[in-house]
Every structure is written in structure tokens, then in C-alpha cells.
C-alpha positions as CSV (number, residue, x, y, z in Angstrom):
1,M,-8.5,-35.1,-8.9
2,D,-11.0,-31.9,-9.0
3,I,-10.6,-30.6,-5.6
4,F,-6.6,-30.2,-6.4
5,N,-6.9,-28.1,-9.6
6,S,-9.4,-25.5,-7.2
7,I,-6.8,-24.9,-4.8
8,A,-4.1,-24.5,-7.1
9,N,-7.0,-21.9,-9.2
10,V,-7.5,-19.9,-5.8
11,L,-3.2,-20.0,-5.3
12,K,-3.2,-18.8,-9.1
13,S,-5.5,-16.2,-8.4
14,A,-4.0,-15.5,-5.0
15,L,-0.6,-15.0,-6.3
16,S,-1.4,-12.6,-9.3
17,W,-4.1,-10.5,-7.0
18,V,-0.5,-9.6,-4.8
19,C,1.2,-9.6,-7.9
20,A,-0.6,-6.7,-9.5
21,L,0.0,-5.1,-5.7
22,L,3.4,-4.7,-6.4
23,P,4.6,-1.3,-8.2
24,D,6.4,-1.2,-11.6
25,S,10.2,-1.8,-11.4
26,P,12.3,1.2,-10.2
27,F,14.9,0.5,-13.0
28,Q,12.7,1.6,-15.6
29,A,13.5,4.9,-14.5
30,I,17.2,4.5,-15.8
31,D,16.8,3.5,-19.1
32,N,14.5,7.0,-20.0
33,S,16.8,8.7,-18.6
34,A,20.1,11.0,-19.2
35,V,22.4,8.6,-18.0
36,A,21.5,6.1,-19.0
37,Q,23.6,6.2,-22.3
38,Y,26.7,6.9,-19.9
39,L,25.8,3.9,-18.0
40,P,28.4,1.9,-19.3
41,Y,31.2,3.4,-18.3
42,I,30.6,4.6,-14.9
43,N,30.0,0.4,-14.9
44,W,34.2,0.7,-15.7
45,F,35.1,2.4,-13.3
46,I,32.4,1.5,-10.4
47,P,31.9,-2.1,-11.3
48,F,27.9,-2.1,-9.3
49,D,27.5,-5.5,-10.3
50,F,30.0,-6.9,-7.7
51,V,29.1,-4.7,-5.6
52,V,25.6,-5.4,-5.8
53,T,26.2,-9.4,-5.3
54,T,29.1,-8.2,-2.5
55,L,26.2,-6.7,-1.1
56,S,23.4,-9.0,-1.4
57,L,25.7,-12.0,-0.4
58,W,26.5,-10.4,2.7
59,L,22.8,-9.4,3.9
60,V,21.8,-13.4,3.4
61,A,25.2,-14.4,5.8
62,I,23.6,-12.0,8.9
63,G,20.0,-13.3,7.6
64,V,21.3,-16.4,8.9
65,Y,23.2,-15.8,11.7
66,Y,19.7,-13.9,13.1
67,A,17.1,-16.8,12.3
68,Y,19.5,-19.5,13.8
69,S,20.0,-17.2,16.4
70,V,17.1,-17.0,16.7
71,I,16.1,-20.8,16.2
72,L,19.0,-21.2,19.3
73,R,16.7,-19.0,21.7
74,W,14.1,-20.8,21.1
75,V,15.2,-24.4,21.9
76,K,17.2,-22.2,24.9
77,A,20.5,-24.0,23.5
78,I,22.1,-19.9,24.0
79,E,21.2,-17.1,25.8
């Protein structure tokens, strides 16, 4: 059991080190900008949540297509 705990501690420390390398959120600048008070009104005209959701779904679909294509090329199912 000590081996599993030590492996978990190593993974935890490695993950916290990787997370420490990541930059701060870029959206913090929006909260402090002059546009922040007008952002709800802008979102009423341009639904950014719908745009972001649709774009992320599209990117996932394209990524799955290319991954599937690469796997099929590896097994020589397609050219």
C-alpha cells in the first residue's frame, strides 16, 4: 500500500508542478476592463455562449474525424 501512496504523491506533485507552469486566466483582464459593464448587453445581441459551444463542438468533431482517419491509415483500411 505504501508503494501506491508514494506513486500517488509523485503524480500529485508532478501535476501541481505542471499546473504551476500554466499562465493565469486571460479572462481576468475582461473583468477589469471598461467593457465589463457593457458585456451583458453585447451578449444579448451576439450570443457568445452559443458561438463558443458550437465552435468547440465543431472542433471536437473535426479532431475525431482526423484521429479516426489516422487510425484507419495505420491499420491500412484506407489510403
